[in-house]
N, C-alpha and C positions, 0 to 999 in steps of 0.2 A: 529641553536639555541645553547644556552650555559647553563652552570651551574653557578648559582649566589648565593653568600652567603651575607645575610644582617646582619650586626652587629649594632644594635641600641636598646636602652632601651625604646623607645617610642612605645608602642604596636600599636597605631593607624598608625604610620608611617610604621612599619613592615608589618602590615596586608594589608595596601593599596598598598604598593610596591609589596608584594608577590602576591596579587590577580592580579595586572596589568601584572607583568612579567610572571606569569603562563598562563594568557590568551594569551600572545604573544608567548607561546611555550617554555619558558625557564624553567629549573628545578631550584627550589628555596629552600634554607634552611635558617633558622634564628637563631640568637643568641642574647640574651638580655644582656649578659655580655661579656666584652672583653676577659676574660680568656677562656670562652666557645668558643668564636669565633676563638681564636688562636688554640684551640684544634681541632675544626672542620677543620680549614684550613690545619692543619698538618696531619689529618687522612683521608681527602677526597681531591679530586682534583677539584678546582673551576677555572672557566675562569675569573670571575669578583667578586670582593668583594666590596660591598657598606658599607663604614665604617664611623660611627659617630665619632665625636671628643670627645664629653663629655659623658663618660660612668660611671656607678656607681663605677666600680673597676679599672678605669685607663683612660688614655688619648689615643685616637686613633692614633694621630700623633706619639706618642712615640712608638707605636707598629708596625709602618710601616715596619721597617727592618725585624722584626720577621715574619710578614705575607708574605713579599716578598721572604723569604727563604723557603716557602712551596714548595713541590716537583714540582708543575706545574707552579710556579712563576706567580701567578694570577695578573691581572691588578686591581689596587685598585682605586676606585673613592671615594674621601672624600665627605661626606654629613654633612654639619654643619649648625646649626641654625643661627650662626653669623660669617660671613667670614671677613677676613682682609688680606691685602697684605702680611704681614710678615709670617703668617701661611700658606698662599697659596704658597709662595716661598719655605718655609720649606718642604711642602708636595711634590712639584714637584721635588725639588732637591733630595729628598729621595725616588724617584721612583713612585710617584702616577701618575695614568693615567690622572685624572682630579680632580678639586676642585670645588664643587658646593654648593650653599646654598639651604637649604631645601625649601625655598620659590621660587626656580626656577620653571619654567613651567614643566609640565609633559613631554612635547615634548623635552625639553633640556635634561632631565634626560634619557629618552629612547634613544635619539640620541647618548648621550655619551656612554651608555651601548652597543648599536648596533655597534658603531665605534670601541670600544674596542674588541668586539668579532670578528668583521670583520678583524681587525688588526692581531689578534691571528691566524685566519685561514690563512691569507696571509703569515704570518711569518712561519707557519708550512710547507709551500711549498718551502721556501728558503733552501739552502744547510744546513742540520743540523750541528750544531756546533761540534757534536761528530765526524763528518766525515771530518772535516777540518784537514789539516796538521798544527799542532800548533807550530812547530819550537821551541821546548823546553819551550813552555808556559804552565805552570802547574797551575792547580787550577780549582775547580768547585763550588766555593762559590757563594752565591747570588750576591755578589758585582761584580763578574766576568762574570756572565751570560749575562748581557746586552752588555758587551764588546765583547764577542764571537758572539752574534747576529749581532752586527754592523760589526764585522770582516767578517762574512759570506756575509752580504749585500755589503760591500765594494769590496769583491773579485769578485763579478759577475757584477760589473758596472765599469765605467771608471771615476767616479767623483773624484775631488781632495779631499784628506783626510787630516785633521789636527788631530794629536794625541797629547794630553796633559797629563801631570802627573809629579809627582816629579822625581828627578834624581834617576835612578835605578829601576823604575817600569816596564821597559821592552818595551819602546816605539819603539826601533829599531827592537826588536823581532816581535812585532805586525806588523810593516811595512813590514818586510820580509815575514811574514805569509800571508799578503794581496797579495803580489807579487806572492808568490809560489802557492797560491790557485786560481790565475787567470786561468780560463779554457784554455786548450790548443786547438789549432785549430783541428777540425774534429776528436776529441776524443769522444768515445761513453760513455755515462753515464751508471750507473747500470741498468737503465730502457731500454737501447738500443737505446736511442734517441741521436741525435747529439747535443753536447753542443755548447754554443756560440762561434763564431769564434774570439777568443781573445788569441793570442799566447804570451802574455806578459811574462808569467811564464817561457818561454823558452829563453827570452832575458835578457839583463843586468839589474842588480839591482845596481844602481850607488849611492854611498853615498857621500853627500856634507856636510862636517863638517863646518858649518858656523862660529864656534868659531875659526877655524884654518885658515880661508881664509886670506892671506896677503892683507892688505888694498890697496896696490899699484898694486896688481896683480889679484884682484877679478874678473874683467871682462875677463882677459886672461884665468884664471882657468875655469870659467864657459863657456865662449863662444869660447875659443881657439884663436889662432892668426896665421897670415900668416908670412912668412919669411920676416924679416926686419921691422916688425911692430914697434919695439922699440929696444933699445940697448940690445944686447945679444940674440935677437930672430934670431938665425942663421939658424933655420929651422921651418917649419910650425908645429903647435901643435894642436891636436884635443882637444876640451873642453869637460867638463863633460856632458853638455847638449847634445852634439852630441853623446857621448858614450851611453847615455840613450835612443837613438832613438829606438822606438818599445818596450822598456822596462819600467822601473820605475826609476824616479829621486827622491831620498830621501833627503830632506833638513833637516838635523839634527840641532836642536837649531836654527830654522829659525828666532827667535827673535833677534839673533846677527847679522843678515844681515844688512850691512850699508844702510842708507836711499837712497843714490845715486844708489846703486845696486838694491834696492827694486823697484825703478822706472824703471830701465832697464829690470828687470826680469818680471815686470808686463806685459810689451808688449810681451815678449817671451811667457808668460803664455796664453795670449789672442790669439796670432797668431800662436803659435808653430813654429815660425821662429826667427832666430837670425843672427847677422852678426859678424863673427870673428874679433877680433881687427886688424885693418889695412886692412881688406878685403873690396872688392868692391861689392860682391854679398852676398845675404842672403842665408841661408841654412834652410832646414826643419828638425824638430825633433819631431816625434810623441811619446812623452814620457807621462807617467802617473805620476802625482805629488802626493807624500805623504810628508807632513811636520810634524815636531815634535818640541815641546818646553816644558820647565818647567817654562816658564815665563807667566805672565798675559798679553796677547796681547791686550786685551780690554783696560787695564790700560795704556799700552804703546801707544796705538793709541790715547787715550785721552790726553796723555802728548806730542804728536807729535813725538814719537820715532818709530812708525810703521804706515805705510800707511793704511788708512781705506779701500781703494779700493783693496789693496793686501790682506788684512785680509778677506774681503768678498770672494775673489777668491779662497783662499787656504782652506777655511773651508766649502766647500759644504757639507761635511759629517764630523762630529766630533766624536772622541772617547776619553773619559776621563778615564784614567787608575787610579784605586784607590791605595793609599799607602798600603804597606804590613800590617801596624798596623790596617787597616780597614777590613782585611780579615784573621784573625788569624786562621780560620779553614783550610786554605790552607798551613800553615807553615809546618806541618808534611809531607805532600806530597811533598812539595818543597825540604825539607831537605833530605828525602829519595831518591828522584830522582837525585838530584845533588851529593849526596854522592856516589850513585852507578855509576853515570857517571864519576866522578872524579877518583874513585877507578879503573874503567876500563881503564881510561886514563893513570894512573900511574902503571897499571898492579899489582894492589893490590887486596886482598880478600875484599869483602864488609864487612863493620863494622856495628855493632848494635848501637842503641841509648839508653842510660839509661833513665828511666822515669824522673829523676830530670833534665836531660839535656833538654828534651822537655818542661818541666815546665819553665826552664830558657828562652828557645826560646820564649815561649808565654808571659813571663813577661817583655821582652825587647821590646822597641818601634821601633826598626829598622829604624833609620832616613835615612839610605842609602838604604832602601827597599830590593828588591830581590837581587840586586847586592851585598849589604853588607852581606846578608845571605850566598850567594854562596862563597864569599871571606872568610867569617868566617869558613865555613866548609872546604874549601881548606887549611886554616891555621891549623885547628884542625887535619886534616889528617897528616900533616907534624909533628905536636907535638906528636900525638899518635903513629906514626911509625907502628910497627908490632902488636900493641895491637888490640884485636878483638872488643872492645867496646869503644864508645866515651862517656865520662863523662863530667860533668860541669867543672871539673878541666882543661879540654882541651880547654875551651873557652879562647879567648883573655882576658888579665887582665882587660881592661877597661870595657868589657861587664860584667864580673863577679862582679866587684866592683859596677857597675851601678845597676845590678839586686839585689844585696845584700842590697845596700843602699836604693833602692826604696822599698824593702820589709819591712825594718825597719821603714821607713817613713810612709808606709801604715798602719802598725800595730800600730805605735804611734798615727797616726791621728785618727784611729778608737777608740783607748783607750781614747784619749783626747776628742773626740766627745762624747763618752759615759759618761765620767766624767762631761763634760760641760753640758750635757742634764740632768744629775741626781743630780748635786751638785750646790749649790749656789756659787757665786763668792767669792773667798777668797783672802786675801792679800798674795802676793808672794814676797819673797826676790829676788832681781835682779838676783842673781846667778841661780835661778831656773826658770827664764822666758823661755817659749817654743820658738822654732824656729819661726821667724816672719812669714815665708810663711805658716807654719802649723797653726799658730794662726789665720792668716788672712783667711785661708780656713775654719777653724772651725767657725769663725765669719760670713763668707759668708753663710755657710750652715744654721746657726741659723737665720740669717736675712731672708733667703728664706723661712724657715719654718714659721717664724712669718708672713711674707708677705702673704703666701698662706692661713694661718689661718685667718689673718685679713680681707682678701678679700673674705672670705667664699668660697674659691676655684673658684672664678670668675676670669678667666685669663685676660680678658680686663681690669677689675678693678685693678688687680695686676699690669698690665703694666702701667696703669695711675698713680698709687701710686708711683711706683718705677722708672718711666721714663725709663724702659727697654723695648726694642722691643720684640714683641711676640716670634719671632724665637730665639732671644738670651735667653729669659726667659726659653723656652723649653730646650735649650742646657744646661743651668745651672741646671735646675731641674733634667735632665737626668744625668749630671755629678755627682751630689750629691745623686742620688737615691731617690729623693723626688717625690712622686706622686702628680700630679696636679689636681686630682679629688678625691672626697670622696662620699661614699654612702649617699644619702640624700641631696647632694649639687649639684648645677649645675654650670658649668663654663661659661655659657652664650654663648658657641660656638655651 
């Protein structure tokens, strides 16, 4: 049995669901407002949250990330009066367990709740993320928790894993963590039981940089070759696949693998057998495959640049790593960890961080992600020398300029928006025209405010008027801080 929170402003719906769930043995609490629901989620631990979309003081979809950040990371089931594919996609991509219409059968609703609670029970029996060797992976934000859960699941199985994410998000670190957390043979767990017989962690972790494979020697590098197989092959050479026997083969930037090699590798992946270039006999290699890429393999497959059958094979289990800008709460821990690590490496005394430096860290969007943050701290240590404190002045010039310019733009935009909303349009001399981007953003915000007002906070109607998809409309409303619902008005969802 589990603990369930219902966030819905319809008294009849709340009472009916509460009575049913209580009868089934669940502990139930209710909130008629989104603000109260978020407060309850942060102060109590719930297994499942039933969340309405249209609430008097906000939109449930916009609060998904806040609710997922609760201490117990509850499973969230969206309950809407009017469902549509765009909002369903938005909900699932932002961590919702399920997306149901209120007119769904009682059996479907109960089934979804039961499955969510069953999943949480089974997940609790998996290796806890806290006990994993993280291989310098720092962070405990809500965005990272699902990644650690998947890492734990990947470590105790032998399925092929595909890790996706922007450059610098830590794909190789995650791959190494999966490899090093694979249970060793005949080792006892803390409970005194024998763990699975999987000694991969004691074997090789072989990295294949697909971007650096020479086109004419790809098969030789992967499969190896026998003496005399081609000009210059004066001795036999063991390939990377053979070196990974019993361990892990990591294909970094797998999207760069040539099509002809993809076909050859597909058979190796299916059979775990390969033939060295020029060889007459096949060899076995019991490797575990982990692949990583920053490219959209689905799009590449549709464009004929990546084999569909290979894509299906390599992504039995997928882990999508978030960019650093999506988990700002991890930045301080990352900065402190890598500063201490680098200082130890350079035999330096650890340094402190000034408050304005942390503020600059949080105001920068880190296009190079964690890798850029680490390199930035490395450079700052060199600039600071023997100084005991790191300040914003130690930042690379391009970051200082970017943060400073962005702060001015943000302040000017806020001022322009305030003036725009409180003043009638006046004629301007060309020399005083605002920056085009700033003016366009202010006009976009005004349009969205008028759109929401005109549609009486009815999201489907707003989408029809503007010809904007529902998920895109939510993104724009969130970007400009515009609420999509108002007390006394329904969104139709």
